[in-house]
Backbone as CSV, one residue per row, in Angstrom:
resi,resn,N_x,N_y,N_z,CA_x,CA_y,CA_z,C_x,C_y,C_z
1,MET,-37.822,-44.912,66.809,-38.248,-46.130,66.169,-38.137,-47.389,67.304
2,ASP,-39.293,-47.787,67.730,-39.218,-48.501,68.851,-39.239,-50.071,68.140
3,GLY,-38.980,-51.094,68.986,-38.963,-52.431,68.487,-37.822,-52.729,67.831
4,LEU,-37.937,-54.016,66.954,-36.837,-54.438,65.976,-36.560,-53.540,65.024
5,PHE,-35.328,-53.412,64.634,-35.037,-52.437,63.507,-35.203,-53.165,62.227
6,PRO,-36.332,-52.789,61.438,-36.659,-53.439,60.058,-35.502,-53.415,59.043
7,VAL,-34.474,-54.073,59.104,-33.329,-53.855,58.125,-33.029,-55.343,57.511
8,VAL,-33.054,-55.522,56.305,-32.999,-56.663,55.703,-31.639,-56.622,54.560
9,ALA,-30.874,-57.520,54.491,-29.611,-57.525,53.551,-30.367,-58.074,52.180
10,HIS,-30.180,-57.302,51.087,-30.635,-57.629,49.875,-29.253,-57.719,48.881
11,ILE,-29.359,-58.683,48.177,-28.383,-58.976,47.018,-29.002,-58.572,45.645
12,GLY,-28.620,-57.300,45.023,-29.088,-56.885,43.872,-28.175,-56.863,42.800
13,GLU,-28.700,-56.747,41.664,-27.712,-56.861,40.447,-27.503,-55.408,39.874
14,VAL,-26.520,-55.074,39.507,-26.057,-53.758,39.001,-26.695,-53.625,37.652
15,LEU,-27.538,-52.605,37.476,-28.077,-52.362,36.166,-27.263,-51.285,35.431
16,ALA,-26.960,-50.236,36.005,-26.017,-49.224,35.440,-25.166,-48.672,36.403
17,SER,-23.983,-48.272,36.085,-22.973,-47.559,36.753,-21.984,-46.600,35.776
18,ASP,-22.207,-45.438,36.170,-21.664,-44.477,35.407,-21.469,-43.089,35.859
19,PRO,-20.507,-42.462,35.523,-20.193,-40.919,36.209,-21.348,-39.999,35.789
20,VAL,-21.434,-39.120,36.763,-22.464,-37.900,36.580,-21.498,-36.620,36.762
21,GLY,-21.467,-35.648,35.566,-20.697,-34.641,36.003,-19.188,-34.838,36.276
22,GLY,-18.470,-33.943,36.935,-17.044,-34.243,37.127,-16.685,-35.130,38.361
23,ARG,-17.728,-35.133,39.321,-17.251,-35.770,40.506,-18.158,-36.621,41.120
24,TYR,-19.208,-37.002,40.561,-20.341,-37.830,41.216,-20.433,-39.123,40.303
25,HIS,-21.165,-40.196,40.660,-21.323,-41.505,39.994,-22.782,-41.857,40.300
26,ARG,-23.178,-42.565,39.542,-24.631,-43.226,39.590,-24.607,-44.758,39.570
27,LEU,-25.265,-45.299,40.283,-25.495,-46.665,40.377,-27.122,-46.941,40.628
28,LEU,-27.456,-47.896,39.723,-28.772,-48.350,39.550,-28.731,-49.855,39.852
29,ILE,-29.558,-50.273,40.884,-29.512,-51.637,41.218,-30.940,-52.274,40.915
30,ASP,-31.020,-53.641,40.583,-32.391,-54.374,40.610,-32.349,-54.979,42.005
31,ALA,-33.147,-54.344,42.896,-33.613,-55.016,44.101,-35.034,-54.552,44.516
32,PRO,-35.932,-55.227,43.806,-37.375,-54.965,43.781,-37.993,-54.787,45.293
33,SER,-37.781,-55.602,45.964,-38.518,-55.520,47.328,-37.749,-54.387,48.127
34,LEU,-36.603,-54.168,48.146,-35.923,-53.213,48.734,-36.178,-51.792,48.180
35,SER,-36.319,-51.621,46.837,-36.757,-50.463,46.340,-38.141,-50.102,46.619
36,ALA,-38.918,-50.945,46.634,-40.338,-50.746,46.980,-40.576,-50.215,48.322
37,SER,-39.866,-50.542,49.290,-39.951,-50.248,50.686,-39.341,-49.177,51.316
38,VAL,-38.505,-48.414,50.367,-37.809,-47.252,50.802,-38.606,-45.987,50.857
39,ARG,-38.335,-45.181,51.861,-39.070,-44.032,51.979,-38.110,-42.792,51.843
40,PRO,-38.508,-41.678,51.207,-37.537,-40.533,51.007,-36.851,-40.281,52.225
41,GLY,-35.504,-40.120,52.181,-34.728,-39.774,53.390,-33.851,-40.860,54.044
42,GLN,-34.535,-42.100,53.741,-33.775,-43.358,54.311,-32.603,-43.512,53.563
43,PHE,-31.688,-44.500,54.002,-30.464,-44.836,53.261,-30.322,-46.377,53.321
44,CYS,-29.337,-46.836,52.689,-28.949,-48.204,52.572,-27.467,-48.274,52.968
45,HIS,-27.074,-49.478,53.584,-25.713,-49.769,54.088,-25.010,-50.614,53.181
46,LEU,-24.064,-50.178,52.252,-23.698,-50.943,51.116,-22.344,-51.536,51.421
47,LEU,-22.244,-52.859,50.908,-21.004,-53.558,51.011,-20.144,-53.367,49.868
48,CYS,-19.050,-52.673,50.109,-18.113,-52.257,48.955,-17.077,-53.499,48.729
49,PRO,-17.035,-53.734,47.612,-16.172,-55.017,47.196,-14.593,-54.611,47.627
50,GLY,-14.064,-55.640,48.459,-12.868,-55.480,48.888,-12.386,-54.458,50.062
51,VAL,-13.485,-53.944,50.725,-13.481,-52.930,51.664,-13.972,-53.520,52.808
52,TYR,-13.583,-53.453,54.116,-13.970,-54.080,55.248,-15.373,-53.426,55.735
53,LEU,-15.303,-52.133,55.950,-16.596,-51.510,56.402,-17.624,-51.186,55.352
54,ARG,-18.749,-51.347,55.689,-19.757,-50.851,54.682,-20.062,-49.288,54.562
55,ARG,-20.551,-48.968,53.475,-20.819,-47.305,53.395,-22.113,-47.127,53.520
56,PRO,-22.740,-46.131,54.272,-23.964,-45.641,54.215,-24.361,-44.939,53.141
57,MET,-25.351,-44.924,52.465,-25.571,-44.148,51.314,-26.979,-43.875,51.188
58,SER,-27.439,-42.411,50.950,-28.670,-42.007,50.854,-29.319,-42.751,49.522
59,VAL,-30.618,-42.903,49.679,-31.217,-43.557,48.400,-31.647,-42.417,47.498
60,TRP,-31.305,-42.224,46.410,-31.665,-41.385,45.191,-32.877,-41.731,44.361
61,ARG,-33.040,-43.109,44.354,-34.171,-43.465,43.420,-34.780,-44.707,43.989
62,ALA,-36.110,-44.818,43.930,-36.642,-45.926,44.677,-38.127,-45.965,44.301
63,GLY,-38.872,-47.149,44.366,-40.242,-47.194,44.338,-40.742,-48.580,43.749
64,PRO,-41.964,-48.819,43.763,-42.454,-50.250,43.261,-41.996,-50.252,41.653
65,GLY,-41.401,-51.246,41.294,-41.229,-51.454,39.886,-40.056,-50.425,39.226
66,GLU,-39.481,-49.843,40.233,-38.320,-49.115,39.888,-36.996,-49.434,40.422
67,PRO,-35.814,-49.261,39.630,-34.410,-49.684,40.240,-34.328,-48.928,41.234
68,LEU,-33.370,-49.358,42.242,-32.868,-48.591,43.387,-31.621,-47.989,42.986
69,GLY,-31.661,-46.598,43.290,-30.794,-45.790,42.802,-29.832,-45.051,43.911
70,PHE,-28.587,-44.933,43.478,-27.742,-44.140,44.501,-26.934,-43.072,43.613
71,LEU,-26.743,-41.912,44.154,-26.077,-41.007,43.548,-24.909,-40.271,44.427
72,PHE,-23.681,-40.649,44.097,-22.678,-40.054,45.382,-21.294,-39.734,44.657
73,ARG,-20.672,-39.042,45.646,-19.440,-38.476,45.223,-18.198,-39.395,45.557
74,VAL,-17.434,-39.612,44.450,-16.239,-40.682,44.726,-15.080,-40.035,45.643
75,ALA,-15.074,-40.314,46.944,-14.160,-39.474,47.922,-13.251,-40.584,48.450
76,GLY,-13.302,-41.757,48.383,-12.419,-42.474,48.939,-12.215,-43.943,48.501
77,GLU,-11.747,-44.835,49.432,-11.654,-46.332,49.036,-12.894,-46.859,48.804
78,GLY,-14.073,-46.763,49.648,-15.130,-47.408,49.663,-16.036,-47.023,48.391
79,THR,-16.187,-45.714,48.268,-16.964,-45.105,47.193,-16.334,-45.498,45.810
80,ALA,-14.995,-45.529,45.795,-14.287,-45.975,44.682,-14.774,-47.218,44.108
81,ALA,-14.673,-48.243,45.364,-15.017,-49.408,44.968,-16.416,-49.661,44.474
82,LEU,-17.387,-48.896,45.068,-18.703,-48.952,44.475,-18.897,-48.404,43.027
83,ALA,-18.079,-47.356,42.802,-18.096,-46.619,41.493,-17.365,-47.737,40.198
84,ALA,-16.639,-48.720,40.917,-15.867,-49.619,39.859,-16.904,-50.735,39.509
85,LEU,-17.967,-50.863,40.144,-18.907,-51.951,39.842,-19.464,-51.888,38.594
86,ARG,-19.675,-52.834,37.746,-20.116,-52.879,36.301,-21.398,-53.781,36.360
87,PRO,-22.343,-53.252,35.298,-23.623,-53.876,35.028,-23.418,-55.656,35.081
88,GLY,-24.252,-56.164,35.864,-24.119,-57.632,35.982,-23.549,-58.077,37.190
89,GLN,-22.916,-57.230,37.899,-22.221,-57.685,39.156,-23.270,-57.519,40.411
90,ALA,-22.848,-58.189,41.393,-23.847,-58.126,42.537,-23.444,-57.079,43.638
91,LEU,-24.608,-56.529,44.381,-24.006,-55.522,45.321,-25.002,-55.905,46.505
92,ASP,-24.433,-56.001,47.621,-25.075,-56.442,48.988,-25.526,-55.066,49.539
93,ALA,-26.898,-54.897,49.591,-27.237,-53.537,50.081,-28.369,-53.910,51.359
94,MET,-27.807,-53.326,52.595,-28.795,-53.573,53.790,-29.555,-52.392,53.826
95,GLY,-30.864,-52.617,54.147,-31.878,-51.463,54.391,-33.235,-51.897,54.269
96,PRO,-34.305,-50.996,54.139,-33.811,-49.516,54.290,-33.699,-49.188,55.810
97,VAL,-32.761,-48.198,55.974,-32.259,-47.753,57.179,-32.636,-46.487,57.770
98,GLY,-33.092,-46.219,58.952,-33.355,-44.769,59.333,-34.912,-44.250,59.108
99,ARG,-35.045,-43.068,59.872,-36.253,-42.524,59.667,-36.352,-41.593,58.487
100,GLY,-37.329,-41.501,57.713,-37.446,-40.643,56.440,-38.258,-39.555,56.770
101,PHE,-38.321,-38.697,55.483,-39.024,-37.435,55.763,-40.655,-37.693,55.711
102,THR,-41.229,-36.674,56.338,-42.572,-36.619,56.441,-43.184,-35.859,54.922
103,LEU,-44.090,-36.415,54.382,-44.758,-35.876,53.298,-46.227,-35.962,53.471
104,ASP,-46.909,-34.894,53.669,-48.468,-34.781,53.806,-49.084,-34.557,52.477
105,PRO,-50.004,-35.629,52.126,-50.523,-35.429,50.815,-51.467,-33.945,50.626
106,GLY,-51.915,-33.531,51.796,-52.807,-32.313,51.787,-51.873,-31.076,51.503
107,TRP,-50.654,-31.041,51.533,-49.806,-29.966,51.455,-49.870,-29.494,49.859
108,ARG,-49.757,-28.196,49.677,-49.935,-27.573,48.410,-48.380,-27.220,47.812
109,ARG,-47.461,-26.885,48.595,-46.087,-26.446,48.245,-45.218,-26.853,49.246
110,ILE,-43.847,-27.356,48.970,-42.627,-27.545,49.837,-41.568,-26.788,49.238
111,LEU,-40.651,-26.355,49.999,-39.413,-25.654,49.610,-38.263,-26.629,50.252
112,ILE,-37.337,-26.900,49.214,-36.195,-27.592,49.461,-34.915,-26.909,49.253
113,LEU,-33.854,-26.979,50.187,-32.769,-26.310,50.003,-31.630,-27.488,50.257
114,ALA,-30.716,-27.699,49.217,-29.864,-28.699,49.029,-28.542,-28.267,48.660
115,ARG,-27.647,-28.945,49.142,-26.247,-28.618,48.685,-25.404,-29.920,48.382
116,GLY,-24.716,-29.967,47.262,-23.828,-31.015,47.036,-24.648,-32.318,46.883
117,VAL,-24.033,-33.400,47.445,-24.819,-34.742,47.345,-25.952,-34.657,48.274
118,GLY,-26.209,-33.598,48.985,-27.710,-33.533,49.611,-28.727,-33.480,48.687
119,LEU,-28.428,-33.202,47.285,-29.304,-33.159,46.196,-30.041,-34.652,46.020
120,ALA,-28.821,-35.666,46.305,-29.395,-37.024,46.090,-30.488,-37.490,47.159
121,THR,-29.976,-37.002,48.402,-30.944,-37.345,49.575,-32.430,-36.818,49.242
122,LEU,-32.457,-35.400,48.761,-33.789,-34.810,48.769,-34.558,-35.073,47.480
123,SER,-33.809,-35.402,46.463,-34.404,-35.878,45.215,-35.659,-36.669,45.193
124,LEU,-35.429,-37.771,45.942,-36.652,-38.850,46.063,-37.790,-38.009,46.618
125,LEU,-37.555,-37.422,47.820,-38.723,-36.446,48.322,-39.394,-35.574,47.432
126,ALA,-38.616,-34.772,46.636,-39.205,-33.957,45.660,-39.956,-34.504,44.526
127,LEU,-39.477,-35.833,44.109,-40.263,-36.453,43.119,-41.569,-37.051,43.433
128,ARG,-41.534,-37.630,44.713,-42.671,-38.042,45.470,-43.735,-36.935,45.561
129,ALA,-43.185,-35.806,46.082,-44.209,-34.685,46.143,-44.766,-34.234,44.854
130,ALA,-43.803,-34.103,43.753,-44.298,-33.592,42.523,-45.379,-34.624,41.991
131,ALA,-45.043,-36.005,42.149,-45.996,-36.984,41.728,-47.427,-36.935,42.238
132,GLN,-47.288,-36.443,43.504,-48.660,-36.297,44.225,-49.289,-34.848,44.000
133,GLY,-48.854,-34.096,43.090,-49.328,-32.826,42.783,-49.140,-31.575,43.874
134,ILE,-48.038,-31.898,44.689,-47.466,-30.908,45.354,-46.509,-30.053,44.728
135,ALA,-46.659,-28.727,44.620,-45.510,-27.866,43.994,-44.364,-27.980,44.741
136,VAL,-43.130,-28.001,44.200,-42.045,-28.008,44.690,-40.992,-26.855,44.142
137,THR,-40.365,-26.114,45.152,-39.508,-25.105,44.977,-38.146,-25.430,45.520
138,ALA,-37.195,-25.617,44.720,-35.873,-26.263,44.954,-34.725,-25.145,44.869
139,VAL,-33.951,-24.801,45.996,-32.892,-24.187,46.069,-31.612,-25.123,45.964
140,LEU,-30.804,-25.171,44.801,-29.751,-26.226,44.803,-28.426,-25.323,44.650
141,SER,-27.721,-25.782,45.673,-26.310,-25.201,45.733,-25.239,-26.052,45.261
142,ALA,-24.219,-25.536,44.699,-23.144,-26.298,44.219,-21.766,-25.379,44.191
143,ARG,-20.622,-25.878,44.016,-19.383,-25.185,44.021,-19.381,-24.335,42.488
144,GLU,-19.884,-25.223,41.514,-19.778,-24.486,40.161,-20.955,-25.271,39.381
145,PRO,-21.250,-24.529,38.184,-22.317,-25.237,37.424,-22.137,-26.517,37.184
146,ALA,-20.925,-27.239,36.767,-20.671,-28.427,36.560,-21.008,-29.452,37.602
147,ASP,-21.218,-28.952,38.820,-21.392,-29.850,40.018,-22.787,-29.914,40.310
148,LEU,-23.639,-29.202,39.622,-25.050,-28.976,40.088,-26.035,-30.232,39.969
149,MET,-25.929,-31.028,38.960,-26.759,-32.137,38.890,-28.215,-31.923,38.824
150,GLN,-28.682,-30.716,38.362,-30.086,-30.377,38.379,-31.018,-31.440,37.527
151,ALA,-30.487,-31.834,36.507,-31.542,-32.870,35.742,-31.585,-34.452,36.665
152,ALA,-30.619,-34.711,37.259,-30.459,-35.804,38.213,-31.432,-35.564,39.458
153,PHE,-31.627,-34.414,39.903,-32.392,-33.912,40.878,-33.980,-33.956,40.549
154,THR,-34.249,-33.399,39.324,-35.651,-33.170,38.964,-36.439,-34.398,38.379
155,GLY,-35.298,-35.076,37.532,-35.957,-36.233,36.685,-36.808,-35.566,35.629
156,ASP,-37.944,-36.271,35.368,-38.737,-35.712,34.318,-39.983,-34.897,34.758
157,LEU,-39.925,-34.531,36.193,-41.113,-33.940,36.646,-40.745,-32.397,36.704
158,SER,-41.819,-31.484,36.742,-41.651,-29.937,36.535,-41.481,-29.520,38.091
159,MET,-40.303,-28.893,38.188,-40.132,-28.110,39.567,-39.560,-26.704,39.272
160,ASP,-39.970,-25.723,40.351,-39.261,-24.549,40.285,-37.662,-24.484,40.817
161,VAL,-36.667,-24.390,40.155,-35.461,-24.768,40.589,-34.700,-23.264,40.584
162,HIS,-33.977,-23.019,41.747,-33.102,-21.819,41.862,-31.696,-22.397,42.031
163,ALA,-30.763,-22.121,40.968,-29.398,-22.724,41.266,-28.566,-21.584,41.797
164,VAL,-27.758,-21.896,42.772,-26.735,-20.920,43.365,-25.380,-21.448,43.417
165,PHE,-24.280,-20.914,43.281,-22.883,-21.249,43.169,-22.019,-20.486,43.928
166,ASP,-20.892,-21.245,44.295,-19.784,-20.748,44.889,-19.004,-19.745,44.047
167,SER,-18.930,-20.354,42.778,-18.083,-19.737,41.754,-18.613,-18.248,41.533
168,ASP,-19.908,-17.910,41.530,-20.253,-16.476,41.386,-20.703,-15.800,42.523
169,GLY,-20.674,-16.389,43.699,-20.957,-15.896,44.904,-22.509,-15.818,45.238
170,SER,-23.370,-16.611,44.458,-24.728,-16.602,44.587,-25.046,-17.584,45.760
171,SER,-24.183,-18.370,46.272,-24.413,-19.348,47.278,-23.970,-18.926,48.664
172,ALA,-23.649,-17.477,48.675,-23.352,-17.055,49.923,-24.596,-16.888,50.872
173,PRO,-24.407,-17.224,52.162,-25.587,-17.205,53.187,-26.467,-15.976,52.916
174,ASP,-26.032,-14.788,52.889,-26.644,-13.566,52.712,-27.624,-13.699,51.437
175,ALA,-27.095,-14.033,50.302,-27.738,-14.023,49.019,-28.725,-15.169,49.180
176,VAL,-28.370,-16.444,49.609,-29.419,-17.435,49.815,-30.586,-17.030,50.767
177,GLY,-30.182,-16.350,51.702,-31.339,-16.015,52.834,-32.243,-15.100,52.004
178,ALA,-31.886,-14.230,51.295,-32.690,-13.170,50.651,-33.590,-13.842,49.503
179,LEU,-32.983,-14.891,48.796,-33.658,-15.847,48.010,-34.835,-16.543,48.676
180,LEU,-34.523,-17.149,49.688,-35.433,-17.920,50.430,-36.617,-17.000,50.944
181,GLN,-36.129,-15.852,51.648,-37.285,-14.921,52.236,-38.044,-14.433,51.164
182,GLY,-37.684,-14.126,49.908,-38.303,-13.615,48.930,-39.435,-14.789,48.392
183,ASP,-38.908,-15.862,48.190,-39.806,-16.913,47.607,-40.917,-17.507,48.858
184,ILE,-40.442,-17.434,50.083,-41.566,-17.612,51.039,-42.722,-16.507,51.102
185,ALA,-42.150,-15.217,51.089,-43.038,-14.088,50.893,-44.130,-14.252,49.713
186,ALA,-43.505,-14.542,48.655,-44.352,-14.836,47.496,-45.312,-15.811,47.521
187,ARG,-44.706,-17.144,47.868,-45.413,-18.496,47.961,-45.234,-19.349,48.952
188,ARG,-45.774,-18.931,50.074,-45.369,-19.720,51.255,-45.643,-21.076,51.322
189,PRO,-44.493,-21.780,51.579,-44.675,-23.212,51.459,-45.249,-23.872,52.855
190,ASP,-45.892,-24.871,52.793,-46.284,-25.685,53.866,-45.268,-26.340,54.658
191,ALA,-44.138,-26.601,54.246,-43.117,-27.264,54.782,-41.841,-26.943,54.108
192,VAL,-40.749,-27.068,54.797,-39.364,-26.882,54.230,-38.373,-27.938,54.523
193,PHE,-37.328,-28.404,53.911,-36.500,-29.444,53.880,-35.039,-29.090,53.652
194,THR,-34.102,-29.762,54.264,-32.943,-29.483,53.646,-31.802,-30.581,54.021
195,CYS,-30.771,-30.571,53.300,-29.612,-31.555,53.496,-28.385,-31.100,52.790
196,GLY,-27.283,-31.376,53.366,-26.035,-31.189,52.694,-24.978,-30.149,53.130
197,SER,-25.510,-29.405,53.893,-24.642,-28.274,54.423,-25.163,-27.778,55.924
198,ASP,-24.354,-27.892,56.756,-24.593,-27.543,58.142,-24.993,-25.901,58.183
199,ARG,-24.159,-24.995,57.390,-24.438,-23.825,57.354,-25.704,-23.414,56.705
200,LEU,-26.193,-23.957,55.750,-27.534,-23.869,55.097,-28.587,-24.264,56.108
201,LEU,-28.321,-25.407,56.773,-29.263,-25.813,57.763,-29.704,-24.546,58.869
202,ARG,-28.648,-24.174,59.338,-28.811,-23.042,60.111,-29.518,-21.899,59.719
203,LEU,-29.176,-21.570,58.369,-30.064,-20.517,57.869,-31.354,-20.811,57.538
204,LEU,-31.719,-21.939,57.150,-33.169,-22.331,57.003,-33.831,-22.477,58.363
205,GLN,-33.104,-23.023,59.264,-33.661,-23.028,60.665,-34.082,-21.691,61.123
206,ALA,-33.333,-20.829,60.856,-33.436,-19.311,61.373,-34.715,-18.823,60.734
207,ILE,-34.668,-19.012,59.239,-35.813,-18.238,58.475,-37.104,-18.953,59.068
208,ALA,-37.249,-20.288,58.812,-38.342,-21.137,59.061,-38.836,-20.818,60.440
209,GLY,-37.929,-20.710,61.457,-38.407,-20.379,62.752,-39.081,-18.984,63.084
210,ARG,-38.530,-18.050,62.177,-39.197,-16.815,62.390,-40.486,-16.750,61.542
211,GLU,-40.756,-17.569,60.489,-41.942,-17.750,59.592,-42.952,-18.617,60.181
212,GLU,-42.492,-19.299,61.311,-43.300,-20.550,61.842,-43.739,-21.368,60.919
213,ILE,-42.759,-21.862,59.911,-43.042,-22.798,58.933,-42.455,-24.117,59.419
214,PRO,-42.997,-25.392,59.414,-42.419,-26.515,59.984,-41.480,-26.989,58.784
215,GLY,-40.371,-27.754,59.352,-39.345,-28.470,58.403,-38.555,-29.406,59.258
216,GLU,-37.995,-30.268,58.326,-37.241,-31.259,58.546,-35.840,-31.223,57.974
217,ALA,-34.785,-31.746,58.447,-33.353,-31.864,57.822,-32.922,-33.342,57.885
218,ALA,-32.189,-33.743,56.947,-31.624,-34.966,56.816,-29.960,-34.653,57.293
219,ILE,-29.388,-35.307,58.229,-28.209,-35.096,58.738,-27.224,-36.171,58.146
220,GLU,-26.022,-35.544,57.547,-24.945,-36.522,57.104,-24.089,-36.645,58.394
221,GLN,-23.724,-37.882,58.768,-22.951,-38.324,59.869,-21.932,-39.389,59.392
222,ARG,-20.721,-39.389,60.071,-20.028,-40.667,59.894,-20.685,-42.020,60.667
223,MET,-20.547,-42.942,60.271,-21.409,-44.045,60.738,-20.545,-45.393,60.952
224,GLY,-20.697,-46.110,61.729,-19.851,-47.549,61.852,-20.753,-48.624,61.463
225,CYS,-21.725,-48.923,62.379,-22.583,-50.128,62.141,-23.847,-49.612,61.227
226,ALA,-24.203,-48.420,61.427,-25.551,-47.995,60.722,-26.765,-48.667,61.167
227,LEU,-26.551,-49.439,62.488,-27.692,-50.220,62.860,-28.204,-49.786,64.533
228,GLY,-27.526,-48.789,64.989,-27.778,-48.141,66.312,-27.127,-48.908,67.457
229,LEU,-26.040,-49.641,66.908,-25.266,-50.595,68.129,-24.054,-49.756,68.460
230,CYS,-23.286,-49.184,67.635,-22.027,-48.556,68.116,-21.996,-47.208,68.656
231,PHE,-22.920,-46.420,68.508,-23.087,-45.096,68.892,-22.182,-44.046,68.526
232,SER,-21.474,-44.413,67.223,-20.662,-43.561,66.640,-21.142,-42.343,66.018
233,CYS,-22.504,-42.210,65.777,-23.024,-41.247,64.826,-24.104,-40.376,65.645
234,VAL,-23.858,-40.191,67.055,-24.906,-39.349,67.660,-24.660,-37.865,67.535
235,ARG,-25.721,-37.232,67.566,-25.973,-35.932,67.319,-27.008,-35.222,68.522
236,ARG,-26.575,-33.957,68.841,-27.388,-33.507,70.007,-28.795,-32.927,69.475
237,ILE,-29.909,-33.487,69.740,-31.020,-33.255,69.321,-32.090,-32.807,70.547
238,VAL,-32.977,-31.669,70.377,-33.723,-31.251,71.569,-35.000,-32.228,71.387
239,THR,-35.332,-32.917,72.514,-36.544,-33.720,72.419,-37.585,-33.060,73.486
240,ALA,-38.541,-33.776,73.752,-39.550,-33.316,74.828,-39.099,-33.389,76.181
241,ASP,-37.909,-34.203,76.209,-37.412,-34.345,77.669,-36.160,-33.812,77.675
242,GLY,-35.837,-32.698,76.853,-34.695,-31.841,76.716,-33.662,-32.378,75.838
243,PRO,-32.468,-31.746,75.688,-31.422,-32.245,74.649,-31.006,-33.562,74.950
244,ARG,-30.596,-34.365,73.852,-30.264,-35.901,74.196,-29.296,-35.894,72.959
245,ASP,-28.379,-36.921,73.015,-27.470,-37.321,71.904,-28.062,-38.500,71.270
246,LEU,-28.797,-38.335,70.135,-29.688,-39.434,69.470,-28.637,-39.867,68.324
247,ARG,-28.908,-41.365,67.985,-28.205,-41.812,66.961,-28.781,-41.418,65.529
248,VAL,-27.889,-40.803,64.657,-28.425,-40.345,63.361,-28.728,-41.642,62.451
249,CYS,-28.431,-42.916,62.642,-28.783,-43.909,61.947,-29.976,-44.584,62.423
250,ARG,-30.369,-44.374,63.824,-31.481,-44.982,64.347,-32.689,-43.992,64.674
251,GLU,-32.409,-42.858,65.100,-33.399,-42.047,65.534,-33.698,-40.913,64.087
252,GLY,-32.550,-40.944,63.389,-32.555,-40.122,62.141,-32.561,-41.013,61.039
253,PRO,-31.889,-40.560,59.752,-31.056,-39.281,59.811,-31.819,-38.067,59.473
254,VAL,-33.305,-38.185,59.532,-34.125,-37.056,59.369,-34.739,-36.736,60.795
255,PHE,-34.536,-35.399,61.081,-34.921,-34.854,62.435,-35.734,-33.626,62.011
256,ASP,-36.451,-33.246,63.148,-37.227,-31.854,63.033,-36.132,-30.692,62.935
257,LEU,-36.430,-29.955,61.994,-35.516,-28.897,61.624,-35.185,-27.992,62.987
258,GLN,-36.010,-27.674,63.684,-35.872,-26.822,64.785,-35.283,-27.618,66.198
259,ALA,-35.184,-28.811,65.990,-34.618,-29.664,67.016,-33.252,-29.811,66.945
260,ILE,-32.374,-29.596,66.080,-31.222,-29.905,65.812,-30.321,-28.775,66.210
261,GLU,-29.514,-29.206,67.315,-28.718,-28.178,67.843,-27.412,-27.900,66.945
262,ALA,-26.705,-26.617,67.293,-25.574,-26.119,66.480,-24.443,-27.386,66.715
263,TRP,-23.768,-27.427,65.613,-22.614,-28.410,65.640,-21.412,-27.828,65.980
């Protein structure tokens, strides 16, 4: 992304704030101009009440005339402060930040592999694809069924979903690999996407590489400024000029699947 970083601070009103399952939380914000400008895979930098540093948060729901939505796991002081917000309160959201996913309207099918809160990052991509008539196959991985959030992922749109879990062993790499290879053989996708697990990223990278299917991955990384200034979120990425340490917030968080080097 060359030139000025197109990020603006928006003050939105909280419309809804409630738990989802046992470990996650949903926020819906009235921020019309920001919501309309977000692309799938981009994120916002949220000001947490009473906490010094902002928190980068993938956008779960967005679009013209739609509330801006975030779906996240409450894991520390910052996310706890966000979860404590109540309807009517204000939220300072800076964004949209980063490079989003590619979605070609000429595609017929995409395959998504998501783990944990990676479901939130990939949900908007799946919804936009389904709304354009692109078939979506999603493999959703979670620790146990209570953590899956399938309804939060698919919304009201029809998708082919395969759920895999740690609790029954179906999320093991060999099992997921066999599932992916079988689905690709039966209904070859035009592109593949992943987020939420470095282990699953490596798995999809290997399979898509062998099958010569293009893909992208959104990388989760600790960030300081989220504006490309502090260089705290670099990741080794293969470019036309060779491997480089690129900023996940600035050049990502979405990268070509085959360009991401092992962590």
